[in-house]
C-alpha positions as CSV (number, residue, x, y, z in Angstrom):
1,M,63.1,108.6,36.8
2,A,60.1,108.3,36.8
3,A,58.8,104.9,38.2
4,A,57.1,106.7,40.8
5,E,56.3,109.5,38.4
6,T,54.4,107.1,36.0
7,Q,52.5,105.3,38.8
8,L,50.6,108.8,39.4
9,M,48.6,108.2,36.1
10,L,45.4,106.4,36.3
11,S,43.6,106.4,33.2
12,V,42.9,107.9,29.7
13,G,39.5,108.3,28.2
14,L,37.9,109.8,25.0
15,I,34.6,111.7,24.8
16,E,33.2,112.6,21.3
17,R,30.4,115.0,20.0
18,D,29.1,113.9,16.9
19,T,27.2,116.0,13.9
20,N,23.8,115.4,15.6
21,G,25.3,117.3,18.8
22,D,25.3,114.2,21.0
23,A,28.3,113.7,23.2
24,L,29.3,110.2,24.4
25,W,32.1,108.5,26.2
26,V,33.5,106.2,23.6
27,W,36.8,104.8,24.9
28,C,39.1,104.4,28.0
29,Y,42.0,102.5,29.1
30,P,42.3,100.8,31.5
31,S,39.1,101.6,33.1
32,V,37.1,104.4,35.0
33,G,34.3,103.8,37.3
34,P,30.7,104.8,36.6
35,E,30.5,107.6,39.2
36,L,33.7,109.2,38.0
37,R,32.7,108.7,34.5
38,E,29.5,110.4,35.0
39,L,31.2,113.3,36.6
40,L,33.7,113.6,34.0
41,L,31.0,113.7,31.2
42,G,29.4,116.5,33.1
43,K,32.7,118.4,33.4
44,C,33.4,118.1,29.7
45,C,32.3,121.2,27.9
46,L,31.0,119.1,25.0
47,T,27.9,117.9,27.2
48,R,27.3,121.5,28.3
49,E,24.1,123.3,26.8
50,S,26.2,126.2,25.5
51,L,29.0,124.9,23.5
52,A,31.8,127.3,24.9
53,L,35.0,125.6,24.1
54,H,37.2,125.1,27.2
55,T,40.4,123.8,25.8
56,F,41.6,122.7,29.0
57,V,40.0,122.2,32.6
58,F,41.1,120.3,35.6
59,G,39.7,119.6,38.9
60,Q,39.6,116.9,41.7
61,F,36.9,114.4,43.0
62,R,37.5,112.0,46.0
63,R,41.3,112.5,45.6
64,T,41.5,111.8,41.9
65,W,42.6,114.5,39.6
66,Y,41.1,114.8,36.2
67,Y,42.5,116.9,33.2
68,I,40.3,117.4,30.1
69,T,41.5,118.9,26.9
70,T,39.0,119.5,24.2
71,A,39.8,120.0,20.5
72,E,37.5,120.9,17.4
73,V,37.9,118.5,14.4
74,Q,39.1,120.3,11.4
75,E,39.0,118.8,8.0
76,P,40.2,116.7,6.5
77,T,40.4,113.8,8.9
78,G,39.1,110.3,9.3
79,L,36.8,111.3,12.1
80,Q,34.0,112.0,9.7
81,K,30.9,112.3,12.1
82,V,32.9,113.7,14.9
83,T,32.8,117.6,15.4
84,H,34.7,117.9,18.7
85,F,36.6,115.4,21.1
86,S,37.9,115.6,24.7
87,I,40.8,113.6,26.0
88,V,40.4,113.1,29.7
89,L,43.4,112.1,31.8
90,T,42.9,111.0,35.5
91,A,45.9,110.9,37.9
92,K,46.8,110.8,41.5
93,D,48.8,114.1,41.3
94,F,48.3,117.8,40.9
95,N,50.1,118.8,37.8
96,P,48.0,120.8,35.2
97,E,51.0,121.7,33.0
98,K,52.2,118.0,32.9
99,Y,48.9,116.7,31.8
100,A,47.9,119.6,29.4
101,A,51.1,119.0,27.5
102,F,50.7,115.2,27.5
103,S,47.1,115.4,26.2
104,R,47.9,117.8,23.4
105,V,50.4,115.1,22.1
106,L,47.6,112.6,22.4
107,C,45.1,115.1,20.6
108,R,47.5,115.2,17.7
109,I,47.9,111.5,17.6
110,Y,44.2,110.9,17.7
111,I,43.5,113.5,14.8
112,K,46.2,111.8,12.8
113,Y,45.2,108.3,13.1
114,S,41.5,108.5,13.9
115,S,41.8,105.6,16.4
116,P,42.3,105.2,20.0
117,V,44.8,102.3,19.5
118,K,47.6,104.8,18.6
119,M,46.6,106.9,21.6
120,M,46.8,104.1,23.8
121,E,50.3,103.2,22.5
122,G,51.4,106.6,23.4
123,Y,49.9,106.4,26.9
124,I,51.5,103.0,27.6
125,A,54.9,104.5,26.4
126,V,54.6,107.2,29.0
127,L,53.4,104.7,31.6
128,T,56.5,102.4,30.9
129,K,59.3,104.6,29.8
130,G,58.2,108.1,30.8
131,I,58.3,109.3,27.3
132,C,56.2,109.5,24.3
133,Q,58.0,110.7,21.1
134,S,57.0,111.1,17.8
135,D,58.4,113.3,14.9
136,E,55.1,114.8,13.6
137,N,53.2,114.7,16.7
138,G,55.6,116.3,19.1
139,S,57.1,114.5,22.1
140,F,56.3,114.5,25.8
141,L,58.9,113.8,28.6
142,I,57.4,113.2,32.2
143,K,60.7,114.4,33.7
144,D,60.2,117.8,32.4
145,Y,57.3,118.5,34.9
146,D,58.5,118.8,38.3
147,V,55.5,119.1,40.9
148,R,57.3,122.2,42.5
149,K,56.8,124.0,39.1
150,A,53.1,123.2,39.2
151,Y,52.9,124.5,42.9
152,L,54.6,127.9,41.8
153,A,52.5,128.4,38.6
154,G,49.8,130.4,40.2
155,S,50.4,134.0,40.9
156,I,50.3,135.2,44.4
157,K,51.2,138.6,43.3
158,D,47.9,138.8,41.2
159,V,45.9,137.6,44.1
160,V,47.4,140.4,46.1
161,F,46.9,143.0,43.3
162,Q,43.3,142.0,43.5
163,F,42.4,142.0,47.4
164,G,45.4,144.0,48.8
165,M,45.3,144.1,52.8
166,E,42.2,141.6,52.5
167,T,44.5,138.9,51.3
168,I,45.2,138.5,55.0
169,I,41.7,136.8,55.3
170,L,42.6,134.3,52.9
171,Y,46.0,133.6,54.7
172,T,44.4,133.2,57.9
173,A,41.6,130.9,56.6
174,L,44.2,128.7,55.0
175,M,46.2,128.7,58.1
176,L,43.2,127.6,60.3
177,K,42.3,125.1,57.6
178,K,38.9,126.8,57.0
179,R,36.5,126.4,54.0
180,I,37.1,128.9,51.3
181,V,34.6,129.0,48.4
182,V,35.4,131.1,45.2
183,H,32.9,132.0,42.5
184,H,33.8,133.3,39.0
185,P,31.4,132.5,35.9
186,R,34.6,131.7,33.8
187,I,36.2,128.5,34.6
188,E,39.6,129.5,33.5
189,A,39.8,132.6,35.7
190,L,38.4,130.4,38.5
191,Q,41.2,127.9,38.1
192,E,43.9,130.4,37.8
193,F,43.0,132.1,41.0
194,T,42.3,129.1,43.2
195,R,45.4,127.2,42.3
196,A,47.4,130.0,43.7
197,L,46.0,130.1,47.1
198,P,47.6,127.1,48.7
199,A,51.0,128.6,48.2
200,L,50.0,131.0,51.0
201,T,50.6,128.0,53.4
202,W,53.7,126.9,51.6
203,H,55.1,125.0,54.6
204,R,52.2,122.4,54.0
205,K,52.8,122.0,50.1
206,D,49.3,120.5,50.1
207,W,47.3,121.0,46.9
208,S,44.8,118.2,47.9
209,I,42.8,121.1,49.5
210,L,42.2,122.4,46.1
211,H,38.9,121.7,44.4
212,P,38.9,124.2,41.5
213,Y,35.8,123.1,39.5
214,V,32.8,122.0,41.7
215,D,29.3,121.9,40.6
216,L,26.3,122.2,42.9
217,N,25.2,118.6,42.7
218,N,24.9,116.2,45.7
219,Y,27.5,113.7,44.9
220,E,30.2,116.5,44.4
221,L,29.0,118.3,47.5
222,E,29.0,115.3,49.7
223,A,32.5,114.5,48.7
224,L,33.6,118.1,49.4
225,Q,32.0,118.3,52.7
226,M,33.9,115.4,53.8
227,C,37.1,117.5,53.7
228,T,38.0,119.4,56.7
229,G,39.4,122.6,55.0
230,Y,39.4,123.3,51.2
231,V,39.6,125.9,48.4
232,A,36.7,125.3,46.2
233,G,35.8,127.1,42.9
234,F,32.2,127.3,41.5
235,I,31.0,128.9,38.4
236,D,27.4,128.8,39.4
237,P,26.6,132.3,41.4
238,E,23.9,130.3,43.5
239,V,26.9,129.1,45.7
240,S,26.8,132.4,47.4
241,N,23.6,131.4,49.0
242,R,25.1,128.2,50.3
243,S,26.7,129.4,53.6
244,D,26.9,125.8,54.8
245,L,29.8,125.3,52.4
246,Y,32.0,128.1,53.4
247,D,33.7,130.0,56.0
248,V,35.1,132.7,53.7
249,Y,33.3,133.5,50.4
250,V,35.3,135.1,47.6
251,N,33.2,136.9,44.7
252,L,36.1,137.3,42.2
253,P,34.2,139.4,39.6
254,D,33.5,142.0,42.4
255,S,36.8,141.6,44.2
256,E,34.9,141.0,47.4
257,I,35.6,138.8,50.3
258,R,33.3,137.9,53.1
259,I,33.4,135.9,56.3
260,S,30.6,133.7,57.4
261,P,29.0,134.4,60.8
262,Q,30.0,130.8,62.1
263,A,33.7,131.6,61.2
264,K,34.0,135.3,62.6
265,E,35.0,134.3,66.1
266,A,38.1,132.2,64.8
267,M,38.8,134.8,62.1
268,T,39.0,137.9,64.5
269,M,41.8,140.1,63.1
270,G,44.3,141.9,65.3
271,K,47.7,143.7,65.3
272,L,49.6,140.3,64.3
273,H,47.3,140.0,61.3
274,K,47.7,143.6,60.2
275,D,51.7,143.0,60.4
276,I,51.5,139.7,58.1
277,G,49.1,141.7,55.9
278,Q,51.4,144.4,55.4
279,L,54.3,142.1,54.8
280,I,52.4,140.2,52.1
281,V,51.5,143.5,50.4
282,Q,54.8,144.9,50.7
283,A,56.4,141.8,49.2
284,A,53.8,141.5,46.3
285,E,54.0,145.1,45.5
286,D,57.8,145.1,45.0
287,A,58.4,144.8,41.3
288,D,62.1,143.0,41.6
289,R,60.3,140.3,43.7
290,T,59.2,137.2,41.8
291,D,56.1,135.3,42.7
292,S,58.3,132.6,44.2
293,Q,60.2,135.1,46.4
294,V,57.0,136.6,47.6
295,I,55.8,133.0,48.5
296,K,59.3,132.6,50.3
297,D,58.7,135.8,52.3
298,I,55.4,134.7,53.5
299,A,56.8,131.3,54.3
300,V,59.5,132.7,56.6
301,K,57.0,134.6,58.5
302,T,54.7,131.6,58.9
303,R,57.7,129.5,60.0
304,E,58.4,132.1,62.8
305,I,54.8,131.9,63.9
306,L,54.9,128.1,63.9
307,T,58.3,128.0,65.7
308,N,56.9,130.2,68.5
309,L,53.8,127.8,68.7
310,A,56.0,124.8,68.8
311,S,58.2,126.2,71.6
312,L,55.0,127.1,73.6
313,A,53.9,123.3,73.1
314,E,57.3,122.0,74.3
315,E,56.9,123.8,77.7
316,S,53.9,121.5,78.6
317,E,54.6,117.9,79.9
318,N,52.7,116.2,76.7
319,S,53.9,118.8,74.0
320,K,50.5,120.3,73.6
321,I,49.1,123.6,73.9
322,T,46.3,124.5,76.3
323,L,44.3,127.8,76.6
324,E,45.8,128.3,79.9
325,T,49.4,128.2,78.3
326,L,48.4,131.0,75.9
327,R,46.8,133.1,78.7
328,Q,49.9,132.9,80.8
329,R,51.7,134.7,77.9
330,R,49.3,137.5,77.8
331,F,49.0,137.9,74.0
332,P,46.5,140.4,73.1
333,P,43.1,138.8,72.6
334,A,43.0,138.6,68.8
335,T,46.5,137.0,68.8
336,E,45.7,134.6,71.5
337,N,42.4,133.6,69.6
338,F,44.5,133.0,66.4
339,L,47.2,131.1,68.0
340,Y,44.6,129.0,69.9
341,H,42.8,128.0,66.5
342,L,46.2,127.6,64.8
343,A,47.3,125.0,67.4
344,A,44.1,123.2,66.7
345,A,44.8,123.4,62.9
346,E,48.4,122.1,63.4
347,Q,47.3,119.4,65.9
348,L,49.3,121.1,68.9
349,L,46.2,121.7,71.0
350,Q,45.5,119.7,74.1
351,I,41.8,118.8,73.5
């Protein structure tokens, strides 16, 4: 096990909302820096004006993942002045199911003992042994949560059912490491949709591009704009006016995708895109194929494109592709354009 697994955990914290309606950060172990603490307070639904209870939300800020589980305090319990509380876990890895399960166990421990001390003991048990076990509060085993399962938990089929052939726009944007912004007013819908998208470029297995829950404030946007390509989710509809933040904008409630003017040239579609789009749609519409089989079908096609690209690179002296190399092949203009930008994204381009 698990030494490497447990080293991914960074901290556990507790936010409480009292009978006066005040939400406060009351405890954490070992520590959380002031900037991240401020951000987590803002993400926690207990500090938002409308107390719509989000039982579980997750996101990323400057390479730290956070997972927030919120519970209502039901009588009777020792937490007399507390109406709701949130357990906040921070970690280096993307694995929502793992941290949701762990925080549910911590919630039950906190409700039972009304003290962070027992919760800390549970956290340290996982940190040192990879397991937190108790008869009445349920048990948690870190080894039950393989990261590949987390990568495959989003549904590519759902994405394709909603967008059909337009899914090729999302595929192309991800392949070229462009900036995708997704809007939906419901955080749960946003997280479910955005987490599926990195699977379209399975060869990278890179979920660090995912920022499923971003607010329009300066310090979050500054952190986001330092990333080259990303998939970022926003509940604020105002983000549609922030064309500086995206190359591709997805309005989820209206099933609408638009490409920003500055990305139009790189995102020009041709026959190759149409072929890939049809492959994606056919695979997703096949009732007998699971999500992971659809991802595999797309990955096989992607590998074929990347193998061809790599073989073009090998023909040159320094294993890099130039525009001249591509022109000699007399590809259709849209294919040449796509391969040129893809070579740049895969660091195969002669600059």
